[in-house]
PDB file of N, CA, C and O in Angstrom:
ATOM      1  N   MET A   1     -54.757  16.945 -32.414  1.00  0.00           N
ATOM      2  CA  MET A   1     -55.250  17.272 -31.100  1.00  0.00           C
ATOM      3  C   MET A   1     -54.606  16.378 -30.043  1.00  0.00           C
ATOM      4  O   MET A   1     -54.197  16.858 -28.986  1.00  0.00           O
ATOM      5  N   GLN A   2     -54.518  15.077 -30.328  1.00  0.00           N
ATOM      6  CA  GLN A   2     -53.893  14.167 -29.379  1.00  0.00           C
ATOM      7  C   GLN A   2     -52.404  14.432 -29.269  1.00  0.00           C
ATOM      8  O   GLN A   2     -51.826  14.244 -28.199  1.00  0.00           O
ATOM      9  N   ALA A   3     -51.779  14.858 -30.332  1.00  0.00           N
ATOM     10  CA  ALA A   3     -50.349  15.183 -30.296  1.00  0.00           C
ATOM     11  C   ALA A   3     -50.117  16.377 -29.384  1.00  0.00           C
ATOM     12  O   ALA A   3     -49.113  16.425 -28.674  1.00  0.00           O
ATOM     13  N   GLY A   4     -51.028  17.336 -29.392  1.00  0.00           N
ATOM     14  CA  GLY A   4     -50.916  18.510 -28.520  1.00  0.00           C
ATOM     15  C   GLY A   4     -51.024  18.123 -27.049  1.00  0.00           C
ATOM     16  O   GLY A   4     -50.293  18.649 -26.210  1.00  0.00           O
ATOM     17  N   ARG A   5     -51.933  17.206 -26.738  1.00  0.00           N
ATOM     18  CA  ARG A   5     -52.071  16.729 -25.356  1.00  0.00           C
ATOM     19  C   ARG A   5     -50.822  15.970 -24.919  1.00  0.00           C
ATOM     20  O   ARG A   5     -50.346  16.124 -23.794  1.00  0.00           O
ATOM     21  N   PHE A   6     -50.302  15.147 -25.832  1.00  0.00           N
ATOM     22  CA  PHE A   6     -49.108  14.371 -25.519  1.00  0.00           C
ATOM     23  C   PHE A   6     -47.926  15.295 -25.247  1.00  0.00           C
ATOM     24  O   PHE A   6     -47.191  15.097 -24.279  1.00  0.00           O
ATOM     25  N   ILE A   7     -47.743  16.291 -26.087  1.00  0.00           N
ATOM     26  CA  ILE A   7     -46.628  17.233 -25.908  1.00  0.00           C
ATOM     27  C   ILE A   7     -46.830  18.037 -24.628  1.00  0.00           C
ATOM     28  O   ILE A   7     -45.879  18.265 -23.881  1.00  0.00           O
ATOM     29  N   GLY A   8     -48.062  18.467 -24.372  1.00  0.00           N
ATOM     30  CA  GLY A   8     -48.348  19.207 -23.137  1.00  0.00           C
ATOM     31  C   GLY A   8     -48.074  18.369 -21.903  1.00  0.00           C
ATOM     32  O   GLY A   8     -47.512  18.861 -20.924  1.00  0.00           O
ATOM     33  N   GLY A   9     -48.472  17.093 -21.947  1.00  0.00           N
ATOM     34  CA  GLY A   9     -48.220  16.189 -20.828  1.00  0.00           C
ATOM     35  C   GLY A   9     -46.741  15.932 -20.630  1.00  0.00           C
ATOM     36  O   GLY A   9     -46.257  15.873 -19.500  1.00  0.00           O
ATOM     37  N   ALA A  10     -46.017  15.777 -21.748  1.00  0.00           N
ATOM     38  CA  ALA A  10     -44.574  15.546 -21.661  1.00  0.00           C
ATOM     39  C   ALA A  10     -43.872  16.764 -21.081  1.00  0.00           C
ATOM     40  O   ALA A  10     -42.965  16.628 -20.259  1.00  0.00           O
ATOM     41  N   LEU A  11     -44.287  17.955 -21.503  1.00  0.00           N
ATOM     42  CA  LEU A  11     -43.683  19.179 -20.960  1.00  0.00           C
ATOM     43  C   LEU A  11     -43.989  19.329 -19.471  1.00  0.00           C
ATOM     44  O   LEU A  11     -43.127  19.748 -18.698  1.00  0.00           O
ATOM     45  N   LEU A  12     -45.193  18.993 -19.075  1.00  0.00           N
ATOM     46  CA  LEU A  12     -45.554  19.058 -17.657  1.00  0.00           C
ATOM     47  C   LEU A  12     -44.714  18.078 -16.844  1.00  0.00           C
ATOM     48  O   LEU A  12     -44.197  18.428 -15.783  1.00  0.00           O
ATOM     49  N   ALA A  13     -44.578  16.856 -17.342  1.00  0.00           N
ATOM     50  CA  ALA A  13     -43.774  15.855 -16.636  1.00  0.00           C
ATOM     51  C   ALA A  13     -42.318  16.295 -16.540  1.00  0.00           C
ATOM     52  O   ALA A  13     -41.697  16.156 -15.486  1.00  0.00           O
ATOM     53  N   ALA A  14     -41.773  16.822 -17.627  1.00  0.00           N
ATOM     54  CA  ALA A  14     -40.383  17.288 -17.615  1.00  0.00           C
ATOM     55  C   ALA A  14     -40.222  18.449 -16.637  1.00  0.00           C
ATOM     56  O   ALA A  14     -39.235  18.517 -15.904  1.00  0.00           O
ATOM     57  N   GLY A  15     -41.182  19.350 -16.627  1.00  0.00           N
ATOM     58  CA  GLY A  15     -41.107  20.485 -15.694  1.00  0.00           C
ATOM     59  C   GLY A  15     -41.141  20.036 -14.246  1.00  0.00           C
ATOM     60  O   GLY A  15     -40.398  20.561 -13.416  1.00  0.00           O
ATOM     61  N   LEU A  16     -41.989  19.076 -13.937  1.00  0.00           N
ATOM     62  CA  LEU A  16     -42.060  18.564 -12.568  1.00  0.00           C
ATOM     63  C   LEU A  16     -40.779  17.846 -12.175  1.00  0.00           C
ATOM     64  O   LEU A  16     -40.343  17.937 -11.027  1.00  0.00           O
ATOM     65  N   MET A  17     -40.172  17.131 -13.121  1.00  0.00           N
ATOM     66  CA  MET A  17     -38.920  16.441 -12.815  1.00  0.00           C
ATOM     67  C   MET A  17     -37.805  17.441 -12.542  1.00  0.00           C
ATOM     68  O   MET A  17     -36.999  17.241 -11.633  1.00  0.00           O
ATOM     69  N   PHE A  18     -37.757  18.512 -13.322  1.00  0.00           N
ATOM     70  CA  PHE A  18     -36.690  19.497 -13.139  1.00  0.00           C
ATOM     71  C   PHE A  18     -36.857  20.308 -11.858  1.00  0.00           C
ATOM     72  O   PHE A  18     -35.872  20.728 -11.252  1.00  0.00           O
ATOM     73  N   THR A  19     -38.092  20.523 -11.453  1.00  0.00           N
ATOM     74  CA  THR A  19     -38.313  21.297 -10.225  1.00  0.00           C
ATOM     75  C   THR A  19     -38.353  20.408  -8.994  1.00  0.00           C
ATOM     76  O   THR A  19     -38.381  20.909  -7.870  1.00  0.00           O
ATOM     77  N   GLY A  20     -38.358  19.128  -9.186  1.00  0.00           N
ATOM     78  CA  GLY A  20     -38.374  18.214  -8.045  1.00  0.00           C
ATOM     79  C   GLY A  20     -39.734  18.154  -7.378  1.00  0.00           C
ATOM     80  O   GLY A  20     -39.823  17.848  -6.189  1.00  0.00           O
ATOM     81  N   CYS A  21     -40.781  18.437  -8.110  1.00  0.00           N
ATOM     82  CA  CYS A  21     -42.150  18.400  -7.582  1.00  0.00           C
ATOM     83  C   CYS A  21     -42.287  19.268  -6.342  1.00  0.00           C
ATOM     84  O   CYS A  21     -42.895  18.847  -5.358  1.00  0.00           O
ATOM     85  N   GLY A  22     -41.740  20.451  -6.375  1.00  0.00           N
ATOM     86  CA  GLY A  22     -41.889  21.360  -5.245  1.00  0.00           C
ATOM     87  C   GLY A  22     -40.567  21.833  -4.704  1.00  0.00           C
ATOM     88  O   GLY A  22     -40.544  22.641  -3.775  1.00  0.00           O
ATOM     89  N   GLY A  23     -39.493  21.374  -5.235  1.00  0.00           N
ATOM     90  CA  GLY A  23     -38.194  21.856  -4.786  1.00  0.00           C
ATOM     91  C   GLY A  23     -37.561  20.932  -3.771  1.00  0.00           C
ATOM     92  O   GLY A  23     -38.135  19.922  -3.364  1.00  0.00           O
ATOM     93  N   ALA A  24     -36.380  21.305  -3.383  1.00  0.00           N
ATOM     94  CA  ALA A  24     -35.624  20.498  -2.423  1.00  0.00           C
ATOM     95  C   ALA A  24     -36.241  20.611  -1.037  1.00  0.00           C
ATOM     96  O   ALA A  24     -36.704  21.686  -0.657  1.00  0.00           O
ATOM     97  N   PRO A  25     -36.256  19.527  -0.280  1.00  0.00           N
ATOM     98  CA  PRO A  25     -36.791  19.605   1.086  1.00  0.00           C
ATOM     99  C   PRO A  25     -35.904  20.489   1.953  1.00  0.00           C
ATOM    100  O   PRO A  25     -34.680  20.491   1.824  1.00  0.00           O
ATOM    101  N   THR A  26     -36.541  21.225   2.824  1.00  0.00           N
ATOM    102  CA  THR A  26     -35.789  22.097   3.721  1.00  0.00           C
ATOM    103  C   THR A  26     -35.464  21.343   4.997  1.00  0.00           C
ATOM    104  O   THR A  26     -36.240  20.497   5.441  1.00  0.00           O
ATOM    105  N   ASP A  27     -34.338  21.644   5.575  1.00  0.00           N
ATOM    106  CA  ASP A  27     -33.947  21.052   6.846  1.00  0.00           C
ATOM    107  C   ASP A  27     -34.457  21.938   7.959  1.00  0.00           C
ATOM    108  O   ASP A  27     -33.973  23.055   8.143  1.00  0.00           O
ATOM    109  N   ASP A  28     -35.427  21.447   8.701  1.00  0.00           N
ATOM    110  CA  ASP A  28     -35.990  22.206   9.811  1.00  0.00           C
ATOM    111  C   ASP A  28     -35.228  21.836  11.075  1.00  0.00           C
ATOM    112  O   ASP A  28     -35.493  20.803  11.690  1.00  0.00           O
ATOM    113  N   VAL A  29     -34.290  22.676  11.453  1.00  0.00           N
ATOM    114  CA  VAL A  29     -33.415  22.394  12.590  1.00  0.00           C
ATOM    115  C   VAL A  29     -34.211  22.293  13.880  1.00  0.00           C
ATOM    116  O   VAL A  29     -33.930  21.432  14.714  1.00  0.00           O
ATOM    117  N   ALA A  30     -35.189  23.150  14.053  1.00  0.00           N
ATOM    118  CA  ALA A  30     -35.980  23.129  15.286  1.00  0.00           C
ATOM    119  C   ALA A  30     -36.687  21.787  15.444  1.00  0.00           C
ATOM    120  O   ALA A  30     -36.740  21.235  16.542  1.00  0.00           O
ATOM    121  N   GLU A  31     -37.228  21.265  14.350  1.00  0.00           N
ATOM    122  CA  GLU A  31     -37.922  19.984  14.422  1.00  0.00           C
ATOM    123  C   GLU A  31     -36.945  18.856  14.743  1.00  0.00           C
ATOM    124  O   GLU A  31     -37.278  17.958  15.517  1.00  0.00           O
ATOM    125  N   GLN A  32     -35.761  18.886  14.168  1.00  0.00           N
ATOM    126  CA  GLN A  32     -34.769  17.860  14.451  1.00  0.00           C
ATOM    127  C   GLN A  32     -34.339  17.918  15.904  1.00  0.00           C
ATOM    128  O   GLN A  32     -34.154  16.878  16.536  1.00  0.00           O
ATOM    129  N   ASP A  33     -34.177  19.111  16.440  1.00  0.00           N
ATOM    130  CA  ASP A  33     -33.769  19.242  17.833  1.00  0.00           C
ATOM    131  C   ASP A  33     -34.816  18.661  18.772  1.00  0.00           C
ATOM    132  O   ASP A  33     -34.470  18.046  19.781  1.00  0.00           O
ATOM    133  N   LEU A  34     -36.090  18.850  18.451  1.00  0.00           N
ATOM    134  CA  LEU A  34     -37.142  18.317  19.313  1.00  0.00           C
ATOM    135  C   LEU A  34     -37.153  16.794  19.301  1.00  0.00           C
ATOM    136  O   LEU A  34     -37.441  16.164  20.318  1.00  0.00           O
ATOM    137  N   ALA A  35     -36.845  16.210  18.166  1.00  0.00           N
ATOM    138  CA  ALA A  35     -36.885  14.755  18.060  1.00  0.00           C
ATOM    139  C   ALA A  35     -35.780  14.095  18.871  1.00  0.00           C
ATOM    140  O   ALA A  35     -35.955  12.976  19.354  1.00  0.00           O
ATOM    141  N   SER A  36     -34.657  14.761  19.028  1.00  0.00           N
ATOM    142  CA  SER A  36     -33.537  14.147  19.735  1.00  0.00           C
ATOM    143  C   SER A  36     -33.206  14.868  21.031  1.00  0.00           C
ATOM    144  O   SER A  36     -32.133  14.663  21.598  1.00  0.00           O
ATOM    145  N   ARG A  37     -34.102  15.696  21.496  1.00  0.00           N
ATOM    146  CA  ARG A  37     -33.840  16.513  22.673  1.00  0.00           C
ATOM    147  C   ARG A  37     -34.011  15.712  23.955  1.00  0.00           C
ATOM    148  O   ARG A  37     -34.988  14.981  24.118  1.00  0.00           O
ATOM    149  N   GLU A  38     -33.061  15.855  24.853  1.00  0.00           N
ATOM    150  CA  GLU A  38     -33.155  15.240  26.172  1.00  0.00           C
ATOM    151  C   GLU A  38     -32.862  16.298  27.216  1.00  0.00           C
ATOM    152  O   GLU A  38     -31.722  16.742  27.352  1.00  0.00           O
ATOM    153  N   ASP A  39     -33.875  16.699  27.946  1.00  0.00           N
ATOM    154  CA  ASP A  39     -33.678  17.667  29.014  1.00  0.00           C
ATOM    155  C   ASP A  39     -33.276  16.935  30.280  1.00  0.00           C
ATOM    156  O   ASP A  39     -33.759  15.838  30.561  1.00  0.00           O
ATOM    157  N   ALA A  40     -32.401  17.547  31.027  1.00  0.00           N
ATOM    158  CA  ALA A  40     -32.023  16.975  32.317  1.00  0.00           C
ATOM    159  C   ALA A  40     -33.208  17.110  33.267  1.00  0.00           C
ATOM    160  O   ALA A  40     -33.862  18.152  33.309  1.00  0.00           O
ATOM    161  N   GLU A  41     -33.478  16.060  34.021  1.00  0.00           N
ATOM    162  CA  GLU A  41     -34.572  16.140  34.984  1.00  0.00           C
ATOM    163  C   GLU A  41     -34.155  17.047  36.124  1.00  0.00           C
ATOM    164  O   GLU A  41     -33.026  17.001  36.611  1.00  0.00           O
ATOM    165  N   ARG A  42     -35.097  17.867  36.528  1.00  0.00           N
ATOM    166  CA  ARG A  42     -34.776  18.757  37.637  1.00  0.00           C
ATOM    167  C   ARG A  42     -34.738  17.955  38.928  1.00  0.00           C
ATOM    168  O   ARG A  42     -35.467  16.976  39.089  1.00  0.00           O
ATOM    169  N   SER A  43     -33.898  18.374  39.826  1.00  0.00           N
ATOM    170  CA  SER A  43     -33.746  17.672  41.091  1.00  0.00           C
ATOM    171  C   SER A  43     -34.794  18.160  42.076  1.00  0.00           C
ATOM    172  O   SER A  43     -35.065  19.358  42.159  1.00  0.00           O
ATOM    173  N   CYS A  44     -35.378  17.246  42.812  1.00  0.00           N
ATOM    174  CA  CYS A  44     -36.322  17.658  43.847  1.00  0.00           C
ATOM    175  C   CYS A  44     -35.613  17.824  45.181  1.00  0.00           C
ATOM    176  O   CYS A  44     -36.203  18.306  46.148  1.00  0.00           O
ATOM    177  N   GLY A  45     -34.339  17.421  45.235  1.00  0.00           N
ATOM    178  CA  GLY A  45     -33.479  17.683  46.383  1.00  0.00           C
ATOM    179  C   GLY A  45     -34.026  17.252  47.719  1.00  0.00           C
ATOM    180  O   GLY A  45     -34.257  16.066  47.950  1.00  0.00           O
ATOM    181  N   GLU A  46     -34.237  18.217  48.605  1.00  0.00           N
ATOM    182  CA  GLU A  46     -34.626  17.928  49.991  1.00  0.00           C
ATOM    183  C   GLU A  46     -36.131  17.806  50.168  1.00  0.00           C
ATOM    184  O   GLU A  46     -36.608  17.548  51.273  1.00  0.00           O
ATOM    185  N   GLN A  47     -36.868  17.986  49.107  1.00  0.00           N
ATOM    186  CA  GLN A  47     -38.321  17.935  49.172  1.00  0.00           C
ATOM    187  C   GLN A  47     -38.795  16.662  48.486  1.00  0.00           C
ATOM    188  O   GLN A  47     -38.299  16.315  47.414  1.00  0.00           O
ATOM    189  N   GLY A  48     -39.730  15.978  49.082  1.00  0.00           N
ATOM    190  CA  GLY A  48     -40.306  14.792  48.471  1.00  0.00           C
ATOM    191  C   GLY A  48     -41.790  14.995  48.247  1.00  0.00           C
ATOM    192  O   GLY A  48     -42.455  15.682  49.023  1.00  0.00           O
ATOM    193  N   TYR A  49     -42.309  14.400  47.187  1.00  0.00           N
ATOM    194  CA  TYR A  49     -43.753  14.464  46.959  1.00  0.00           C
ATOM    195  C   TYR A  49     -44.192  13.254  46.151  1.00  0.00           C
ATOM    196  O   TYR A  49     -43.399  12.627  45.449  1.00  0.00           O
ATOM    197  N   GLU A  50     -45.466  12.948  46.269  1.00  0.00           N
ATOM    198  CA  GLU A  50     -46.044  11.854  45.494  1.00  0.00           C
ATOM    199  C   GLU A  50     -47.449  12.236  45.087  1.00  0.00           C
ATOM    200  O   GLU A  50     -48.219  12.762  45.891  1.00  0.00           O
ATOM    201  N   LEU A  51     -47.778  11.969  43.842  1.00  0.00           N
ATOM    202  CA  LEU A  51     -49.127  12.147  43.323  1.00  0.00           C
ATOM    203  C   LEU A  51     -49.646  10.756  43.001  1.00  0.00           C
ATOM    204  O   LEU A  51     -49.033  10.026  42.222  1.00  0.00           O
ATOM    205  N   GLU A  52     -50.767  10.391  43.594  1.00  0.00           N
ATOM    206  CA  GLU A  52     -51.368   9.082  43.341  1.00  0.00           C
ATOM    207  C   GLU A  52     -52.634   9.283  42.520  1.00  0.00           C
ATOM    208  O   GLU A  52     -53.489  10.095  42.874  1.00  0.00           O
ATOM    209  N   TYR A  53     -52.751   8.546  41.430  1.00  0.00           N
ATOM    210  CA  TYR A  53     -53.901   8.666  40.532  1.00  0.00           C
ATOM    211  C   TYR A  53     -54.769   7.420  40.642  1.00  0.00           C
ATOM    212  O   TYR A  53     -54.273   6.294  40.607  1.00  0.00           O
ATOM    213  N   TYR A  54     -56.080   7.643  40.775  1.00  0.00           N
ATOM    214  CA  TYR A  54     -57.041   6.558  40.960  1.00  0.00           C
ATOM    215  C   TYR A  54     -58.013   6.494  39.788  1.00  0.00           C
ATOM    216  O   TYR A  54     -58.183   7.467  39.054  1.00  0.00           O
ATOM    217  N   SER A  55     -58.643   5.341  39.622  1.00  0.00           N
ATOM    218  CA  SER A  55     -59.519   5.114  38.474  1.00  0.00           C
ATOM    219  C   SER A  55     -60.831   5.886  38.549  1.00  0.00           C
ATOM    220  O   SER A  55     -61.393   6.248  37.515  1.00  0.00           O
ATOM    221  N   ASP A  56     -61.330   6.143  39.767  1.00  0.00           N
ATOM    222  CA  ASP A  56     -62.604   6.855  39.900  1.00  0.00           C
ATOM    223  C   ASP A  56     -62.683   7.540  41.263  1.00  0.00           C
ATOM    224  O   ASP A  56     -61.721   7.527  42.031  1.00  0.00           O
ATOM    225  N   ALA A  57     -63.830   8.132  41.551  1.00  0.00           N
ATOM    226  CA  ALA A  57     -64.008   8.932  42.767  1.00  0.00           C
ATOM    227  C   ALA A  57     -64.030   8.111  44.054  1.00  0.00           C
ATOM    228  O   ALA A  57     -64.039   8.691  45.140  1.00  0.00           O
ATOM    229  N   THR A  58     -64.039   6.790  43.967  1.00  0.00           N
ATOM    230  CA  THR A  58     -63.988   5.979  45.187  1.00  0.00           C
ATOM    231  C   THR A  58     -62.564   5.890  45.745  1.00  0.00           C
ATOM    232  O   THR A  58     -62.369   5.513  46.901  1.00  0.00           O
ATOM    233  N   TYR A  59     -61.585   6.234  44.932  1.00  0.00           N
ATOM    234  CA  TYR A  59     -60.165   6.214  45.334  1.00  0.00           C
ATOM    235  C   TYR A  59     -59.748   4.849  45.895  1.00  0.00           C
ATOM    236  O   TYR A  59     -59.038   4.770  46.898  1.00  0.00           O
ATOM    237  N   THR A  60     -60.200   3.779  45.234  1.00  0.00           N
ATOM    238  CA  THR A  60     -59.836   2.438  45.690  1.00  0.00           C
ATOM    239  C   THR A  60     -58.865   1.727  44.751  1.00  0.00           C
ATOM    240  O   THR A  60     -58.096   0.876  45.199  1.00  0.00           O
ATOM    241  N   LYS A  61     -58.881   2.056  43.460  1.00  0.00           N
ATOM    242  CA  LYS A  61     -57.994   1.391  42.500  1.00  0.00           C
ATOM    243  C   LYS A  61     -56.935   2.377  42.014  1.00  0.00           C
ATOM    244  O   LYS A  61     -57.227   3.292  41.243  1.00  0.00           O
ATOM    245  N   LEU A  62     -55.708   2.177  42.475  1.00  0.00           N
ATOM    246  CA  LEU A  62     -54.579   3.016  42.078  1.00  0.00           C
ATOM    247  C   LEU A  62     -54.192   2.669  40.641  1.00  0.00           C
ATOM    248  O   LEU A  62     -53.957   1.503  40.322  1.00  0.00           O
ATOM    249  N   VAL A  63     -54.126   3.695  39.766  1.00  0.00           N
ATOM    250  CA  VAL A  63     -53.791   3.444  38.359  1.00  0.00           C
ATOM    251  C   VAL A  63     -52.468   4.076  37.943  1.00  0.00           C
ATOM    252  O   VAL A  63     -51.988   3.824  36.838  1.00  0.00           O
ATOM    253  N   GLY A  64     -51.867   4.899  38.816  1.00  0.00           N
ATOM    254  CA  GLY A  64     -50.581   5.494  38.467  1.00  0.00           C
ATOM    255  C   GLY A  64     -50.052   6.397  39.557  1.00  0.00           C
ATOM    256  O   GLY A  64     -50.797   6.836  40.433  1.00  0.00           O
ATOM    257  N   THR A  65     -48.765   6.670  39.498  1.00  0.00           N
ATOM    258  CA  THR A  65     -48.136   7.602  40.438  1.00  0.00           C
ATOM    259  C   THR A  65     -47.121   8.453  39.698  1.00  0.00           C
ATOM    260  O   THR A  65     -46.609   8.062  38.649  1.00  0.00           O
ATOM    261  N   ARG A  66     -46.839   9.605  40.250  1.00  0.00           N
ATOM    262  CA  ARG A  66     -45.763  10.484  39.815  1.00  0.00           C
ATOM    263  C   ARG A  66     -45.175  11.061  41.086  1.00  0.00           C
ATOM    264  O   ARG A  66     -45.910  11.359  42.027  1.00  0.00           O
ATOM    265  N   GLY A  67     -43.873  11.222  41.127  1.00  0.00           N
ATOM    266  CA  GLY A  67     -43.315  11.825  42.321  1.00  0.00           C
ATOM    267  C   GLY A  67     -41.811  11.807  42.370  1.00  0.00           C
ATOM    268  O   GLY A  67     -41.134  11.313  41.469  1.00  0.00           O
ATOM    269  N   CYS A  68     -41.309  12.365  43.457  1.00  0.00           N
ATOM    270  CA  CYS A  68     -39.877  12.406  43.696  1.00  0.00           C
ATOM    271  C   CYS A  68     -39.651  12.097  45.168  1.00  0.00           C
ATOM    272  O   CYS A  68     -40.159  12.788  46.051  1.00  0.00           O
ATOM    273  N   ASP A  69     -38.882  11.054  45.410  1.00  0.00           N
ATOM    274  CA  ASP A  69     -38.601  10.630  46.775  1.00  0.00           C
ATOM    275  C   ASP A  69     -37.173  11.023  47.129  1.00  0.00           C
ATOM    276  O   ASP A  69     -36.247  10.224  46.986  1.00  0.00           O
ATOM    277  N   CYS A  70     -37.002  12.251  47.589  1.00  0.00           N
ATOM    278  CA  CYS A  70     -35.703  12.761  48.052  1.00  0.00           C
ATOM    279  C   CYS A  70     -34.606  12.593  46.998  1.00  0.00           C
ATOM    280  O   CYS A  70     -33.519  12.102  47.305  1.00  0.00           O
ATOM    281  N   GLY A  71     -34.883  12.991  45.787  1.00  0.00           N
ATOM    282  CA  GLY A  71     -33.899  12.953  44.713  1.00  0.00           C
ATOM    283  C   GLY A  71     -34.074  11.826  43.722  1.00  0.00           C
ATOM    284  O   GLY A  71     -33.390  11.804  42.699  1.00  0.00           O
ATOM    285  N   ILE A  72     -34.967  10.887  43.990  1.00  0.00           N
ATOM    286  CA  ILE A  72     -35.200   9.766  43.080  1.00  0.00           C
ATOM    287  C   ILE A  72     -36.582   9.937  42.456  1.00  0.00           C
ATOM    288  O   ILE A  72     -37.597   9.905  43.153  1.00  0.00           O
ATOM    289  N   TRP A  73     -36.610  10.119  41.145  1.00  0.00           N
ATOM    290  CA  TRP A  73     -37.869  10.304  40.435  1.00  0.00           C
ATOM    291  C   TRP A  73     -38.558   8.965  40.234  1.00  0.00           C
ATOM    292  O   TRP A  73     -37.909   7.961  39.938  1.00  0.00           O
ATOM    293  N   ALA A  74     -39.866   8.953  40.395  1.00  0.00           N
ATOM    294  CA  ALA A  74     -40.640   7.725  40.208  1.00  0.00           C
ATOM    295  C   ALA A  74     -41.871   8.040  39.367  1.00  0.00           C
ATOM    296  O   ALA A  74     -42.480   9.101  39.498  1.00  0.00           O
ATOM    297  N   ARG A  75     -42.221   7.092  38.501  1.00  0.00           N
ATOM    298  CA  ARG A  75     -43.391   7.282  37.649  1.00  0.00           C
ATOM    299  C   ARG A  75     -43.821   5.928  37.109  1.00  0.00           C
ATOM    300  O   ARG A  75     -42.993   5.166  36.610  1.00  0.00           O
ATOM    301  N   TRP A  76     -45.108   5.627  37.205  1.00  0.00           N
ATOM    302  CA  TRP A  76     -45.652   4.437  36.561  1.00  0.00           C
ATOM    303  C   TRP A  76     -47.136   4.644  36.338  1.00  0.00           C
ATOM    304  O   TRP A  76     -47.756   5.490  36.982  1.00  0.00           O
ATOM    305  N   GLY A  77     -47.698   3.878  35.437  1.00  0.00           N
ATOM    306  CA  GLY A  77     -49.127   3.920  35.184  1.00  0.00           C
ATOM    307  C   GLY A  77     -49.578   5.145  34.422  1.00  0.00           C
ATOM    308  O   GLY A  77     -48.817   5.761  33.676  1.00  0.00           O
ATOM    309  N   VAL A  78     -50.837   5.478  34.633  1.00  0.00           N
ATOM    310  CA  VAL A  78     -51.469   6.591  33.921  1.00  0.00           C
ATOM    311  C   VAL A  78     -51.953   7.635  34.913  1.00  0.00           C
ATOM    312  O   VAL A  78     -52.028   7.380  36.114  1.00  0.00           O
ATOM    313  N   THR A  79     -52.279   8.808  34.399  1.00  0.00           N
ATOM    314  CA  THR A  79     -52.841   9.860  35.242  1.00  0.00           C
ATOM    315  C   THR A  79     -54.357   9.890  35.052  1.00  0.00           C
ATOM    316  O   THR A  79     -54.881   9.356  34.075  1.00  0.00           O
ATOM    317  N   SER A  80     -55.042  10.511  35.984  1.00  0.00           N
ATOM    318  CA  SER A  80     -56.494  10.668  35.892  1.00  0.00           C
ATOM    319  C   SER A  80     -56.890  11.931  36.649  1.00  0.00           C
ATOM    320  O   SER A  80     -56.047  12.605  37.239  1.00  0.00           O
ATOM    321  N   ALA A  81     -58.160  12.234  36.623  1.00  0.00           N
ATOM    322  CA  ALA A  81     -58.667  13.406  37.336  1.00  0.00           C
ATOM    323  C   ALA A  81     -58.756  13.157  38.840  1.00  0.00           C
ATOM    324  O   ALA A  81     -58.894  14.104  39.615  1.00  0.00           O
ATOM    325  N   TYR A  82     -58.680  11.894  39.259  1.00  0.00           N
ATOM    326  CA  TYR A  82     -58.822  11.533  40.668  1.00  0.00           C
ATOM    327  C   TYR A  82     -57.436  11.348  41.276  1.00  0.00           C
ATOM    328  O   TYR A  82     -56.795  10.313  41.097  1.00  0.00           O
ATOM    329  N   MET A  83     -56.987  12.377  42.000  1.00  0.00           N
ATOM    330  CA  MET A  83     -55.607  12.402  42.465  1.00  0.00           C
ATOM    331  C   MET A  83     -55.526  12.774  43.937  1.00  0.00           C
ATOM    332  O   MET A  83     -56.268  13.629  44.421  1.00  0.00           O
ATOM    333  N   LEU A  84     -54.615  12.119  44.636  1.00  0.00           N
ATOM    334  CA  LEU A  84     -54.250  12.496  45.998  1.00  0.00           C
ATOM    335  C   LEU A  84     -52.783  12.888  45.963  1.00  0.00           C
ATOM    336  O   LEU A  84     -51.991  12.271  45.251  1.00  0.00           O
ATOM    337  N   SER A  85     -52.416  13.917  46.732  1.00  0.00           N
ATOM    338  CA  SER A  85     -51.013  14.342  46.732  1.00  0.00           C
ATOM    339  C   SER A  85     -50.474  14.378  48.152  1.00  0.00           C
ATOM    340  O   SER A  85     -51.185  14.693  49.107  1.00  0.00           O
ATOM    341  N   TYR A  86     -49.198  14.046  48.259  1.00  0.00           N
ATOM    342  CA  TYR A  86     -48.495  14.050  49.536  1.00  0.00           C
ATOM    343  C   TYR A  86     -47.166  14.756  49.326  1.00  0.00           C
ATOM    344  O   TYR A  86     -46.531  14.596  48.285  1.00  0.00           O
ATOM    345  N   SER A  87     -46.745  15.539  50.316  1.00  0.00           N
ATOM    346  CA  SER A  87     -45.411  16.141  50.253  1.00  0.00           C
ATOM    347  C   SER A  87     -44.771  16.048  51.632  1.00  0.00           C
ATOM    348  O   SER A  87     -45.460  15.994  52.651  1.00  0.00           O
ATOM    349  N   TYR A  88     -43.447  16.031  51.643  1.00  0.00           N
ATOM    350  CA  TYR A  88     -42.720  15.869  52.902  1.00  0.00           C
ATOM    351  C   TYR A  88     -41.307  16.378  52.718  1.00  0.00           C
ATOM    352  O   TYR A  88     -40.833  16.555  51.596  1.00  0.00           O
ATOM    353  N   THR A  89     -40.641  16.611  53.836  1.00  0.00           N
ATOM    354  CA  THR A  89     -39.240  17.009  53.830  1.00  0.00           C
ATOM    355  C   THR A  89     -38.401  15.768  54.054  1.00  0.00           C
ATOM    356  O   THR A  89     -38.699  14.960  54.933  1.00  0.00           O
ATOM    357  N   CYS A  90     -37.357  15.617  53.266  1.00  0.00           N
ATOM    358  CA  CYS A  90     -36.506  14.431  53.349  1.00  0.00           C
ATOM    359  C   CYS A  90     -35.668  14.453  54.621  1.00  0.00           C
ATOM    360  O   CYS A  90     -35.301  15.520  55.112  1.00  0.00           O
ATOM    361  N   ALA A  91     -35.370  13.285  55.143  1.00  0.00           N
ATOM    362  CA  ALA A  91     -34.527  13.166  56.333  1.00  0.00           C
ATOM    363  C   ALA A  91     -33.147  13.731  56.029  1.00  0.00           C
ATOM    364  O   ALA A  91     -32.611  13.521  54.940  1.00  0.00           O
ATOM    365  N   GLY A  92     -32.578  14.438  56.978  1.00  0.00           N
ATOM    366  CA  GLY A  92     -31.256  15.024  56.797  1.00  0.00           C
ATOM    367  C   GLY A  92     -31.284  16.391  56.153  1.00  0.00           C
ATOM    368  O   GLY A  92     -30.234  17.007  55.973  1.00  0.00           O
ATOM    369  N   ALA A  93     -32.467  16.882  55.798  1.00  0.00           N
ATOM    370  CA  ALA A  93     -32.571  18.221  55.202  1.00  0.00           C
ATOM    371  C   ALA A  93     -32.482  19.262  56.309  1.00  0.00           C
ATOM    372  O   ALA A  93     -32.944  19.021  57.424  1.00  0.00           O
ATOM    373  N   PRO A  94     -31.896  20.410  56.014  1.00  0.00           N
ATOM    374  CA  PRO A  94     -31.783  21.451  57.060  1.00  0.00           C
ATOM    375  C   PRO A  94     -33.113  22.017  57.474  1.00  0.00           C
ATOM    376  O   PRO A  94     -33.170  22.894  58.336  1.00  0.00           O
TER     377      PRO A  94
END
């Protein structure tokens, strides 16, 4: 009885080794592209805007910003639900 278990276990181990425990890994090209993907930032050109994020509804503690100042992207801090936004036309724009 123990010899049967031993042979069964050995056959199972050999089978798993030959199949690679599930086969060869597949190369997922889409996943690789996402990991190394770099999109060009879109230009805001002649339009400027700023989003200011605050810690709470009192709008006294600035915790982050996002925006574009006439072609220069800016970002720091974190975002929140408490936001003020500003937009403007850059000097020299038609």
